N, C-alpha and C positions, 0 to 999 in steps of 0.2 A: 556566648555566641547567640545570635538572634534565633537560629533554628532550635537550639537547646531550650531557650526560653519559651518558644512557642510550644514545643513538645511537652514540656513540664506543665505549662499553664493549662493545656487542654485536659489533663487528667488529675492534676494535684488537688483540686477542690473536692474530688470524689473519693480520694483514697482514705480519708479519715474514717476510722471505725469499721474498716472492711474485713477485719480479721475474723469476725464471727460469721461471715457470709456463707462459707462453704464447709461442709464436713471434710476434714483432712483425709478421711479414708475413701472419699468418693472416687478418686482417680484409680485406686487399686483394682476396681472392678471393671475398668474400661479396657477393651482389647487394644493391643498395640497396633499402630498403623504406620505405613510409610507415607510421609508428607513430602510434597514437592520441595526440593532444596536439600534433601538428605536421603541416604540409602538405608539408614538404620531404623527399623520399626520402633516406635516409642508411644508412650501414653499421651504426652502433651501434643495438642494440635498446634498451639502457638509455640514457635521456637525462636532461635536467634535470627532466622530469616523471615521477614514479613511475607505472608502469602495471602493474596486476595483470591477468594473462591466464588465462582458463579455456578450455581446448581442447575440441574435440568428444570426444576420448578421455577427458578428465577428467569431462565430463558423464555419459558412459556408465558409467565405472568407479567413480565416486564415489556412484552410486546416486540421482542427481537425477531427479525425475519430469518436470520441465518447466523452462523458462527462469526462471520465477518462483522455483521451488525452488532453482535454481542461485544466483541473486542473493541470495535471502533467507538463504542459508547462508554468505554471505561475511562475514568479520570487519568489513568496512566498513559492512555493513547493520545499524546499531545501533538504529535507530528502531523504535518500535511502529507497526503499520499495521493498517488494516481490510482483511481479505480475506474469503474465502468463509465463515469461521466467524461473521462479523458480518452479520446480516441488516439492513443499513442502506441507504444510498443507492446503493451500487455492489456488490451482492452477487456479481456475475459478473466483477468486475475484480480484478486483482492488481497492486498498486503496491509500490514499495520506498522505504525512507527511508535514504539514505546519510548517515552521520555524525550521525544523529539529527535531521536537518533535514527540512523538509516534502518530501513526494514530488515536488512540482512544482519543487523546486530542483535536481533531477537531470535532465540532458538525456539522453534516450535516442535513440540513432541506429541506423539500419540502414545499414551500409556508409558511414558518415559523413554520412548524410542524415537530416533530422528526420522523426519519426513524428507523425501526427495525434494529438491528445489524445483521450482517452476522452470521449464526448459527455456522459455523466452526471457529476455533481460529487462529488468526494471530500468526505465528510462534509457533503454538500449545500452546499459552499462554493467549492471551487477545482478547477481543471483538473489533470490528470495523465495520464501514459502508462500504458496497460494492457499488462502483460507477458504476459497470457494469450493474446494474439492471435499470438504468435510461435512457430512450430513448431520443435521441438527438432531434428528430423532434418535441417533445412536449415542449421543453424549450424555454421560452421567454427571460430569461436572468439568469445569475449566479452572485450573489453578494458574495464577500469575505471580511469579516470584521476581521482583525487580532486582537489579544489580548483578554483579559478576557471579556466575555459577559454573565456570569452566572446571573448577576443582572437582565438581560432581559429574557434569555432563559433557565436558570437552569444548570443542571449538564453537564459536559464535554466541555463546551465552554472555554477552557484554551488557546490553540493555536489560536483559532478563530472560526468563524462561516462561513460555506458555505451554503448559502441560494439559493436553486434552484427554481426559479419562473417559473411556468408553464403557458402556454398560456391561457388567459381568454377571449380574443376577436379575432375572425378570420372572415375575410370577404371572402365569397365564399369558394371554395374547391381547394385544391392544391394537385397535384400528383407529386411524385418525384421517379425516378429510377436511382440508382447509381451502376455502376460496376467498379471493380478495381482489382488490383493485384500487385505483386512485381516483379521488374526487374530480380531478381535472381531466381525467382520461388517460388511456395508455396504461401499460404495466399490469394488465389483468393477469391473475396467477391462480394456479391450482396446485395443491400439495397433498399427496397421499402417503401415509406412513403406516407401516406394519411392524410391530415389535413383539417378540414373544420369547418364552423360555420353557425348557422342558428338562426334567430330571428323571433318571431311571437308574436305580442302583448306584453304581460308581460313576455314572456319566452325567454331565451337565452341559446343556446347550442353550445359547442365547442367539437369536437371529433377528435381523431387521431388514426392511426394505423401504426405500424412500423414492418417490417420483415427484418431480417438479416440472411444471410447464408455465413459462412466464412470457408475456408479450413485451415488446419493446416500448419505450417512451421516447418520443421525438420532441425536438424543440418546439414544433408547431402545436404540440399538445399543451403547452404552457403559455398562458396569456402574457406572462411577465417577460418572456423572451422568445416569442414566436416570430418576431421580425425586427429589423433594425429601427423600426419606429419606437421600440422600447429603450433605445440607447439613452442613458441618463443625460448625455450631452446633446441638446437639440441641434447643434451644428453638424453632428455626425449621423443624423437620421436620413441617410440616403442609402440606396440599394447596393447590393453586390453588383459589380460590373460584369454582367453575364456576356455582353458583347461590347467590347471596348477597343477603340483605336486611339492610340495616344502618341505624343511626340517625346523626344528625348528629354525635354525639360519638364515632363510630367503633365503637360496640358493635354486635354482630351480634344479629339476631332469630332465635331458634332455630326451624328448620323441622321438627324432629322426625326421629328415625331412620327411621320408616316412609316419610316423604316422600323421603328420600334413597335408600332401597332401591328405590323406583320408578324411579330414574334410574341404577341400578347398572350398566346395560349400557354406559354411555358411557365413552369413552376406554379401549376394550378391557376393559371390565368392571372399571375401577379407581376408579369414582366411589363415594365412601363418605360416611357421616355423620362429619364431622371437626370438630376443635376447634383454634382458634387461641388460645393462652394470652393471657389478658387481654382478649380480644375476644368470644369466644363460639363457638357451634356454627354449622355451615353444611354444605352439600353441596359436596364438592370431590374433586379427583383429585390424588394426589401424583405421578402419572406424566405429568400434562399438559405440563410444560415440556419433556419429552423428545420431544414430537411436533413438533419443529422440527429443521431440517437444520443440520449443521455443515460439510457438504461438498456442493457442488452436484451434481445430475444434469447430465451434459453429453454432448453429441454434437457433434464438431467435425471439419471437413475443411479441409485447407490444401493449396495447390498452389504450386509455385515453378518459374520459368523464368529462366535467365540465358543470354544468347546474345551472341556476339561474332563480328564478320566483319572480316577484315583487308582494308581497301580498298587498301592498299599496304604497303610495308615501313615506312612512317612514320605510318600512320593506321588506326585501328580503330573501326568502328561497333559500339556495344554497347547492350544493353537488359536490363532486369530487371523481373520482375513477381512479386510475392508476394501471394496472395489467401488469405483465411481466412473461413470461416463457422462460427459456433458457436451451438448452441442449448443454453441452460442453464435449469434450473429450481431455484428456491430456495424453501424453506418458512420463512418468518420467524416461525412460531408461530401459535397459535390467535387468532382474532378474537373480540371481545367486544362487548357492548352495555351501556350504561347510559342511563337516561332523561335527557333535557335536558342534552346535553353542554355547552351554553352556561352552565349553572349548576353545572358540576362533577359532574354526575350526580345532583344532589339535587332532590327535589320536595317539595311539601307534601302529606302524606297526609291527605285530608279525613276519613277514618275515625278517625284517631288524633290529628289536629292536630299532628303532629310532622314535622320534617325527616327524610326517609327517602331511601334510595337502593336500587336494585336492580341486580344485575350478573349477566349471563349470558354465559359463555364457551362458544363453539360447538364441540362435539366433532366428530371426523371422521364419526361415525355420523349427525350432523345435517347436515353440509355436503355429504355424498355421497362422501366418501373423503378419504384423507390428502392427496392432491395437488390437491384442488379449489381451494384458495387459493394454490397455488404462483404465484410471479412467474415468468413465462416470458419470457425475453429471447433475441432473435435478433440476433446481432452479425455484421455484414459489414464487412470491412476489406480494403484493398489498399494496396500500396506499389509504385509504378511509377517507373522512371527510364530515360531513353534519351538517348544522346548520342554524341559522337565525341571521341576522344582520340588523341594521337599526338605527333610531333615536327615542328617546322618545319625541313624540309630536313635538312641534315647538322649543324644547330646543336645547342646544348645546351638549347634552349628547348622544353619540353614543354607541351602544352595539354590541357585537358579542358573541353569545353562540353556541358552537359546540362540537360535538363528533368526535374524530379522532382515527383511528386505522391503524397500519402498521404491516404486518406479512411477514415473510420470511421462506420458507421451502426449505431444501436441501436434495435430495436423492442421495446418492453416491453408485455406484456399481463398483466393481473391482475384477478381478481374482487374487488369491494369493495362494501360496503353503501352504498346511497344514503340520504342523511340523511332526507329526507322520507318515503321508503318504509319504512324500518325503524321510524321513529317511529310511522307509521300502523299497521304490523303489530302492534307491541306494545300500541298503544292498543286495537286490536281483540281482542288475546289476553287482556289482563288489566287494563290501566290505565284503560280507559274514556275518555270524552270529557274534554277539559280544562275544568275548572270556573271557571277564572280564574287569577290569579297574585298573588303577594305579593312585593314588592320584586324582581320579575323571576323569581321561582321559580314554576313552574307548579303548579297545584293539581289533584290527581286524587283519585278515590275508587276505588282499585284493588281488584280481586278477587285478593287475595294468593295464595290456593290455586292459582289458574289460572297463576300465574307459574311454578310448579315442574312444567313439562312440557317434554319434548324436542321439538324441531322435526323435521319430515320434510325430506329433501333438497329436495323441491319447494317447501316453505315457505321454506326458506333462500334458494333461488335467486329467489324472488319479490321480494325487496327488494335484490338484488344486480345490478350491472351491470359490464361489463368496462371497465377503464381502458385506454385506448390512448395510447401516447406514442411518437412517432417522432423521434429526435434524431440529429444529424449534426454532424461536424466534418470539416474538410479543410484541408490546407495544401499549397501548391505554390510552386515557385520556379524561376527560371532562373539558372544559375550559369556563370561563365566563370573558369577557373583557369589560371594560368601558373606554371610552376616551372622553375628552372634551378639544377642542383646545382653549377655552376661559373660563376657570374655573372662573377667575376674571381678572380684568384689573389693571395693574400697570402703572405708568406714561410712561414707555418705551414700553408698549404693553401688550397683553393678556398672561396669564399664561396657559400653556398646562398641561394636566393631563391624566394619564392612570393608570388603576388598573387591576390586573389579579387574578383570583382564579382558581386553577387547582388541580384535583385529578387524579391519574393514577396508572397504574400497568404495569409491564413488566415481561417477562418470557424468560428463556433460557433452552433449552433441547437438549443435545448432547449425546444421549444414547450409540452410537457406538455398533456394532455387539458384543455381549457378548463373542464370541469366540476370538475376538481380545483382549479384556481386560483380558481374561483368559490365554492368551499366546498360543492358539492352532494353530496360523499361524506362519510359519517359519520366524524368524527375524522380527516380527512385533508386536507391541502393539499400543494402541491408547489412545486418551483423551476421557474422559466421565464425565458427570455431568449434573445436572439440578437444577433449583431453580426459585423462584419468588420473586418479590420485589414490594412493594406498595410505593407510594409517594404522598405527598400533598405539595402545594406551594401557597403562596400569594405574590404579588409583586405590587409596586407602582412606578410611574415615573412622574417627574415634569420637565417642560421646562419653565424657568423663565427668562424674559428679565430684566436684572439688570439696564441697561440704554441702550440708543439707539445703542450703538456699542458693548455691551457685553451681552451675553446670557449664562445662566447656565443650565446644564442638570444634574438631580440627579435621581438615581433609587436605590431601595433596594428590595431585595427578600429574603424570608425565605422558605427554603426547608426542608422537613422531609421525610426520607425514612426508610423502615423496610424490612430487608431480612427475609422472612418468615421462622419461626423456628429458626432464629439466632438473630443477634444483630440489632440495629437500630442506626441511627445517624441523625443529623440535622446540617444545615449550614445557616448562614445569610451572604449574599453577597451584595455589593453595588458598585455603579459606579457614579463618578462625572466627568463632562466634562465642559469645558469653550470654548466659541466661541467669539473671538474678531474681529470685522470688522471695522477698522478705516475708510475704504472707502468701497463702495459696492463691488468692485472687489477683495478685499484682505481679507483673513481670516487667523488669527492665532488661533490655537486650542491646547488644551491640555486635557488629561484625566487620571484618576486614577481609578482602579477597582480591585475588588477581585473576585475570582472564586473558584469553587470546582468541583470535579469529584467523584461521588460515585464509589467505587471500581468496576471494571468489574465483571459481573456476574460470569464469569469463574474463576476469582481470588478468589471469595468467595465460590462458590458452586462446584468447580471441585472436583471429587472423586480421589481416588488413581489411577493413570494412569501410567502404565509402558511403557517403550519404549526402543528399541534397537538403538544404535547410534554408529558411529565411531568417535573416538576422537584421537587427537595427544597427545602422552605421552611425554611431554616436559621433564619430570624428567628423564625418561630412555634414551631419546635422549642425554641429557646432561651428564649422568653418564656412559652410555654404549657405546655411539658413539660421544664422544666430538670432536668438530671441524667439524663435518659433517653438511652441510646445512640442515635446517629443511625439505625442500622438498625431500631430498634424504635419510633422516633418516628412518631406518627400521620401526620405530614406528610413522611415520607421517601419520595421518589420517587413519591408518589401524587397530587401536585397537578398537575392537567391545566390547561395554560394555552394561550392562543393567542399565537403569535409572528409577527413580521414581519421580513422581510429584504429588502434591495434592494441593487443595485450602487452603486458610487461612480464616476461618470463622470470625475471630475477626478483620479483616482489617477495618481501618477507612477511612474517605474521604481524598482524595488528595486535598490540598489547594494551592491557587496561588494568587499572586498579580501582577498587570501589570500597567505600566504607560507609557505615551508617549506625545509627542507634535509635532506640525508641522505647516506648512504654505501652503496656497493654493492661487494662484493668477490667476484670470480669467478676463483679461481686455476686452475681446470680447467673444461673443458666440462661436467663432471659435478657441480660444486659451486658454489653461489652463496649469498650471504647479504646481506641489506640491511636498513636501518632508516631511516625517514623521519619527520620531524616536520612536522605541518601545522597551520596556523592560518587560520581563515576568520572574517571580521568582516562582518556584514550590517547595513546601514542602510536606513531607509525601508521596512522590511518591512511587507507587507500581510497582515493576518490578521483573521479573524472572532473575536469574543469567544466563549469557552467559556460556555455557558449555566449550567453548574453552578458554574463559577468566578464568574460574574457574580452568581448567587444567594448565594454565600458572601460575596462582597465587599459586596453590598448589605446583607446581614445585619450584617456587621461595621461598616458605616457607620451603620446605624440603632441598633446597640447601643453605639456610641461606641468600639469597639475601634480603628477608623480615624477619622481626622479627617474629620468630615462636610463640611468646606469644602475638602478636598483635591480636585484635579482628578479623581482616581480615583473619589471618592465622589460628586461632583457628576454625573459621567457615569453611574455605576451607578444612582443613585437616579432619574435621569430615564428609564432604560431599563426599570425594573420598575414596572408599574402595579398598585396594590393597591386593594382596597375600603376604604371609610372605616371609622372606628372605630365608627360607629353602624349599619353594615350588618348583616344577619342573621348573616353569618359575618365578623366584623371582621378587617380586614387580609388577607383572602384574596388571593392572587396572581391577577390577572386577565389580564395581558398582559406580554409581554417583547419587547424589540426588539434586533436585532443587525444589524451591517453591517460591511463591511471598513474598516479604517483603514490609513493610510499613514505610520505614525509609529514603529513598533516597531524594536527593535534585537536582534541576536543574535550571539553569538560562540562558536565551538567550536574546540578544539585537541586534538591527540592525537599518538600515535605508531603508525605502521604498520611492522611488521617481518616479515621472511620469511626462510626458509632452505630450500634444496633440495639433496639429495644423491642421487646415483645411482651404483650400483657393479655391475659385472659379475663373475660368478663362473664357475669352470670346472665345468660340470655341474649347477649349481643355478639357473641362470638369472640374471636381472637383478632387483635390489632397488632400491627408491626410497623416500625419505622427503621429505615436504613439510610445512613448518610455517609458519603465518601467525598473526599476533597483532596485534590492534588494541586500544589503550587510549585512551579519551577522558580527557584530563587536565582539561579545563575545558569547561563548556557553560553559558553564561549568556544570559539574555534580559531585556529591559526593554520593557514595553508602552507606557508614557508617559514622557517625559523626566524628570518629577518623581518617578516611582516608583522604589522601590529595585530594584536589580539582583537578579534571581532566579537562584540557583544551581540549575540543572536536575538536577545530579547528586546534590545533597544535600537538595533540597526536593521530595519525591516528589508533593506535591499537583499539581505542574505537569508532571511527566514520569515515565515508567516505563522509559526507554530503558536499554539495556545499556551499562555502562561499559566492560566488556571482553568480547571474543569471541576465541576461539582455535580454530584448525582444525589438525588433524594428519592427514596422509594417508600410509599405509603401503602400498606396492605391491610385487608380485612378478609376474614374467613369464618364461615359458619358451616353447619352440616350440609346445607344446600347451596349457599352462595359464596362467591369469592370475588374480590375486586382489588386491583392494584393501580396505583397512579405513580408512574416513573418519570421523573424530570431530570434532564441533564442541562446544566448551565455551562456554556462555553464562553470563556472570558474574551475580552477584546483582542482583536488582531489588526495588523496594519491594513489601511486601505490600499487601493491600487497605486495611487499617486506616491505614497510613501515607499512602495517597493520598486518604483521605477528608477529612482536616483540613488547614487551611493551615499549621498548626504542624508538619506532617509527622511526623518521628520523635520530636519532642518533645511531640507532642499526646496521646499515649496510651502506656501501658505495653505495649500489644499492637502498637504501630507498629514494625515491624522490616523486615528484608530476608529474602526467601526464599532458599533454597539455590541454588547454581549448578546449571545444568541441562546434561545431556550428551545429545547425539544421535549415535548411532553407526550408520553405514551400512556395508554390506559387499557386495561382488560377487565371484562366482567364475565364471570363464569357461573353456570348453574348446573347442579348435579341433579338430573331428572330421576335417576335410579342409582343403585349402587354400581351399575355397569354402563351408564350412559351420561354424558355431560356435553354442554354446549358452551363455547367461549367466543365472545365478541372482542376483537382487538381494534383499537384506533391508534394508529401511529401519527405522530405530529398532530395531536389533537387540536392545537390552536391554529393549525395550518400556517405556521410561521415560514415566511420566505427567508432566504439568506439575508443577512444584515444589509441595510440600504447603504450603497456606496456610490455617490454621484461621480466619482472619478474612475470607476471600473467601466471603461468605454469599449472594451473588447468583448465580443460575444462569448458566453451568454450573460455578461454583465454582472457576474458574481464570481467569487473565488471557488472554483469547482474542487480544489484540492483540500478545502477546509469544510465546505458546506454542501448540502444536497438541495437540488431544486425540484425534488419530486412532489412535495406537498403532502397533504393529508391522505392517508390510505386507510382502508377498512379491510378486515379479515374476519371471517366466520369459520369456526372450526368445530366439528362434531367428533367426539371420541367415544369408542365402545370398548368395554373390557369383557373378555371371555374367560 
């Protein structure tokens, strides 16, 4: 196999003559530790499960801003995600996608214990863990174990486990103050950190405090996307239609230059008399898109306590509390209004007898300021654990009994227009009373001249109201764990054993303002739902030395859960691993495991949730404007429809299998190299349909490109509702339906390799090199059993994930100075054109891949005294913009799910030790 050849080739040239490299007695003096992926304490850090570790020192010296930045920069994080650059459903949250799989397929733990999900839904559909709530200053290290880990940790450990280990021992007190900002403006930030520890007799205490204050970054702060003049397509460099009157055929009605001049003060005096080729003249602003944020304004404070008290020589009472409060503000862009949203913004103008539409985009001068419409989110979370651990008498039996609870609350506040009030306002302003209707289209005799006038902030607020939504999740469990590192002895050594009993419960509550669900706000509906789930589990693990060079690891776990008031399910998962050490410095390893994921609470308990969205009507583009590029089609992204989504109470568990093998060689304490192959196969995957994909599929079915009688077409045609052929606007999209399904499959495989070398010099200090590389060999998915298998790496319509990610760290350290250069290379991804068409790279001559992207961070530190140091960090040292893509013609003109548009940043940090 290709993967086996690559793994062997990476280490084979170095294995010769390694037998003399280490003293065989060295390991006997090392304390046994618990490594992520196992419950049994052991001497060997490298086991049958490959684990990538990022230490607190790595986090500081490699220039990472926070835990999200740490994990998003790792080669295993190949999937595109929605973060603060995307003003969608979760603008204040930060998820990751390991191996290109859904964020919910990664189990995130703190000290081996689960974290409550973020209460709001990723892409309005599924639950996930928010990494923004974890303070960096309290982190000791982060372990990442790819592949199925359910036999150890339970549900969700399919792509892998991220185990965030917090500090347990701190000598003295440390103060840190960091200030920073971005070269192009915006995003100024301050971070204060306090960590300390204290011991007195039988009592140990570690404490920490972190405060962060960060300014927003707006589009107008970045010269590469501060206006539509930056559009890579010169024909699309026209402004947003802030005041627009148009006909049913898409042509604009000319307001005249003098009319627009009267509105010229809006959007910071950028409103002009503009022209859209092929459509006509209007009043607009080319700067309008830049009045949205790409990084949140944030203020956060976190506290941490970890305490232990020795009850005796064999027992310790312990507790941990991590609390976090964050207030964020996000500006998703300007609000707008059109008459009669139920008819797509069109009315019958009784003065002209024509179908017409009016559009008004509200400028900051009208709303009362740039931040008036900000979504303000207050997030409160905590993680708590308390228990007792120790040893039964003088035996080898260790125990750990504890209670753990994690909770996350989100309060969202946002100003939004009420549907009835805004319609009444514009009737009074210029539409006049409704005179009747024609096939559902309202008839007005508007005063067109009165339409072209700016609002006062008082007028704007008169038809707005604050949306209030308080959501909450929590999870808690009782655990009892037994371990014995010498259950009994075999000729090759002692057998290790661990057992776990667990009972728990979790809850998700996302009520949403009832006025939103009832459709009382203009152009807005929302998700809502609530439910609880109980779970019980029992697990066992064995570590068996078969002979001196071969050790086996085996674990099995049984989980049962019940969705309160609905169904229940159970799963048995297992994991088997082998470690073969022909010599002390060389390890060959392999593992096979199964996993499961209980369906997301939102997939099961979501109520009927309506939503308005804009879709591209590919069918009408093909039939009414054949040959016109999708970007320029009248029905591209402009068809507003009402959608409906609800949960599926009968969903079953997602199941998975994974296997892998690899090799590790460490001839000296200063050098190691490894390579591991992984393969994960997922069945019964739950996923919501992509609306854009659904619209493309529906069009292909109607056009005969796909078999209309196929299961895919039957399903797609039933989900998209259209007007009849005799309606005033024939075949107009009117509704769309989506819901989770429990039938999809997915498989991903790849190779993860690393090498580390450290050497000491006389007089020049210590140098280090670290290299990590991940390549995805295959990634396939299948939505329905009868559908063809989709190659996600070569069919860009379905995925824009990175196939390869490489990181290189160069370090230097002396008594006074230290420096690190950390580089991440992100491989090629599809351009925008390639993602538009189902044919992908074959669909257009312009469908290609963008160039690889490099991000370079550097730090330089100086130790003034034993107790004081200063560190300068420059992130994105080369000030690399996202890869150039001439086809990405939608704002901000780059792929925000893969790349950042922040640019170069500087941070200066002072630390004091007491």
